[in-house]
C-alpha positions, 0 to 999 in steps of 0.5 A: 424438511423432507422436501428441503432435502429432496431439493438439495439432492436435485441441486448439483451446486450445493456441494458445500451445503450440509444438513446434519441431525443430532438428537433433537438438534438440526445443523445446517452448514453453508459455504461460499464457492470461494472467499467473496463468492456466492453461497453454493445453494440455489435461490429456491433451496435457500427460500425453502430453508428459510421458510420452513425454519421460520427464521425471523426477519433480522436474520436477513441483514446479516445474510446480506454480508455474504455474496459476490464482493470486490473488496472486504465489504461489510468487514466492519459490520457486526451485531447481535440480535435475539428474539423471544416469543411467548405463547398466548399463556405468556409461556416461553415459546421460541428463542432466536439469536443471530450474529456475525462472528469475526475470525481469521484463517489461513488463506486457501491459496496464498499465491504471491501475497505476503500475508498468509492470513485472511480476516473473515466472518461467520454467520451463526443463527440459532432457534430453540423451541422450548416446548419440544426442546429442539434446537436448530442452527444455521452456520455460514462460512464457519472457520476450518477449525470450528467445522472440524470440532463440529464434525467430532461433536456431532459424530460423538452425539450421534453415537451416544444418541445425545443432544448438545444444549444450545449453550454448548454450541454457542460456547464452542463457536465463540471459543474457536476463534481466539487461537487463530487471532493469537497466531495472526497477532504473533505473525504481525508481531514478527513482521514488525520485529523484522522491520524494526531490526532493519531500521535499527541497522540502517545507516545515515552516513553515505560511506556506511549505507547498506543494501536496504538503505537505498531509496527503493528499499526504504520506500518498500519498508514504509509501505510495509509498515503502513500495511501492518498498521492497517492490519492492526487497526482492522484486527482491533476493530474485529475483536471489539465487534466480537466483544460486543457480541459476547456482551450482548449474548450475556444480557440475552442469556440472563433473560433466557435463563429465567425462561428455562427449566430449573434443572438447566440452572447449572448449564447456564452458570457454566455458559455464563462463566464460559462467556466471561472467559471468552470476553477476557480472552478477547480483551487480552488479544485487544491489548496485544494488538493495540500495543503492537499497533503503537509499536508499529506507529512508533517504528513508522515515525522512526523510519521516516526520521531515519530517511530524513537524516539520510537525506540531510546527509546526502544534501550535506554531501552534495553541498560539500561537492558543490563547494569543491566544484565551485572552488575548482571553477574559481581557480580555473577562472583565475588561471584563465584570467591570468592567461588572458592578461598574458595574451593581452600583453603579447597582443599589445607588444605585437601591435607595436611591432606590426607597423614597423614590420609592415614598413620594413617588408614594404620597403624590401619589396622594391617598389620604393627606392631610397637613395641618399642625397645631400642634404637628405634622402631621395625617395622614388617609386617604381611604376609597378607600385600601381599594379601592386595597389590594384591587386592588393586593395581588391583582395583586401576588400574581398577578404573583408566582405567574406568575413562580414558575410560569414558573421551575418550568416552566423547571426541569422542562424542563431536567431532562427534557433532561438525562435525555434526553441521559444516556439517549442517551449510555448507548445510544451507549455500549452500541452501541459495546460 
């Protein structure tokens, strides 16, 4: 052990590693540099620690749950392992146990996160040697409150020169997590209640919508409620893993009790009662989180129904507006049809009088002379009439030619525009494909 302490003293990267002795017990505390970071101990020091303690092989599957990770990896992993070795005389020699304890703690730096809590796990290893009555504990990433409790306990035992029994240490670990789980469940309950109030106050009528009835606000609320449901399911699973640990520890303790000295019987009865209390507390917490999860699920469905009703009202309003626009369009079309009918009548009337007006104007030009003659009229044409015809007919033909040329140009331009639009639509379709 002196070599191990010397190796730790030479290593500058083990500031979160501590070795504490209290009577016949030894306590090793390891912490990562940050949440999902490496443990602040070198590989050489860790190998020496595990070698000198003689830790059983099943410890390493729990140790692999710590280290650099990119997400909450191994959060759903748990378990409890123990081993009892016997001497050649069939006397108990050592008792080893190892498990992951799930807990929740406040984040060191919440930052922009809306959730100040973080689900974590601690590795707790124990080795008891019956002959020397020596207990060794190795803790990795304990909860903050548990670290403080251990500090007070070890200082007290160091002053009294007493050694805490391993059952006391295990009970201290298991009892330390219930309070924060309760606080986290209360925080989740508060968040669900806030969303519940928002949904209750939500409106579906278009003229009564609030600021939080907008599409973006409703989408944000739906994301939030789904996040809270996910947190409830995670908490429920963590509590069940802790309950499995307690139940397995109860069965292992019954075997260990038969190996201890008879004077320890009262200690084991206290320990078993403590385990029953821890298990009962976890059952109550699990019922609470399951009830909260059901509330959040119902609230999620209610929020979706509210959004659907609001969308129905919006569609109804759009339909009503469309009907009014259609009615206005029909009225305009009727009015336009009536105006077109008036124009048609005026055009017919104009067509009736245009020939007579042309004849009157032509006769007034002086190219045709009409004189009364018995028994009728004497009509004579002036020579200047040919000049008028030579001048008027080409101008008429020129005007018609300009008109037809403009019409052809407009048709050619419209054809080119249609071809360009078709090519553009085909190109956009090929890009999407």
